[in-house]
C-alpha positions in Angstrom: -93.9 40.8 146.3 -93.6 43.9 144.2 -97.2 44.8 144.9 -96.5 44.7 148.6 -93.6 47.1 148.2 -95.8 49.4 146.2 -98.5 49.3 148.9 -96.0 49.9 151.7 -94.4 52.7 149.7 -97.7 54.4 149.0 -98.8 54.0 152.6 -95.5 55.5 153.8 -95.8 58.4 151.4 -99.5 59.1 152.2 -98.7 59.1 155.9 -95.6 61.3 155.7 -97.0 63.9 153.3 -97.9 67.0 155.3 -96.7 65.6 158.6 -93.4 65.5 160.4 -93.7 64.0 163.8 -97.0 62.7 165.1 -97.9 63.6 168.6 -99.0 60.3 170.0 -97.3 57.1 168.9 -100.4 54.9 169.9 -102.7 57.1 167.8 -100.3 57.0 164.9 -99.9 53.2 165.1 -103.7 52.8 165.2 -104.1 55.0 162.1 -101.5 53.0 160.2 -103.1 49.7 161.3 -106.5 50.8 160.1 -105.1 51.8 156.7 -103.2 48.5 156.4 -106.4 46.6 157.2 -108.4 48.7 154.8 -105.9 47.7 152.0 -106.3 44.0 153.0 -102.7 43.6 154.4 -102.8 41.0 157.2 -99.3 39.7 157.6 -97.3 42.5 159.3 -96.2 43.9 162.6 -95.8 47.5 163.7 -93.4 48.4 166.4 -92.7 51.7 168.2 -88.9 52.2 168.9 -86.8 55.0 170.2 -84.7 56.8 167.7 -81.2 55.7 168.0 -82.1 52.1 169.1 -79.9 49.6 167.4 -81.5 48.1 164.3 -82.5 44.5 164.2 -79.5 42.4 163.1 -80.5 41.1 159.7 -78.3 38.0 160.2 -80.7 36.8 162.9 -82.7 33.8 161.7 -86.5 33.8 162.1 -86.9 30.3 163.4 -90.4 29.7 162.0 -89.3 30.6 158.4 -85.6 29.7 158.5 -84.6 32.9 156.8 -83.2 36.3 157.8 -85.5 38.4 159.9 -87.0 41.5 158.1 -85.3 44.6 159.5 -88.4 46.6 158.7 -89.1 50.1 157.3 -89.5 53.3 159.2 -93.1 54.5 158.5 -92.9 57.8 160.4 -91.9 59.4 163.7 -94.0 60.3 166.8 -93.7 61.6 170.3 -92.2 64.9 169.0 -89.7 63.0 166.9 -88.3 60.9 169.7 -89.7 57.6 168.4 -90.2 55.8 165.1 -92.9 53.4 163.9 -91.4 50.4 162.2 -93.3 48.2 159.7 -92.2 44.6 159.2 -93.6 41.9 157.0 -94.2 38.5 158.5 
């Protein structure tokens, strides 16, 4: 579990260093997906959301796991800062 946090943290840091808002969300998402796959991470989801969208309610129960849903982490922004890319573990 700690290793997963380290990988996600290093991925987020490597993506955010030198960048502020990526131009195309789909290109940014594809770049992140390729980096996650290169690191061998398979159980995740990436979602593009508008900034200001209400966050996922952590009290919701993921039916397949019977535990709270992962609210996710913001990996970066895109579309001139109007949207965010959210990483969630499955």
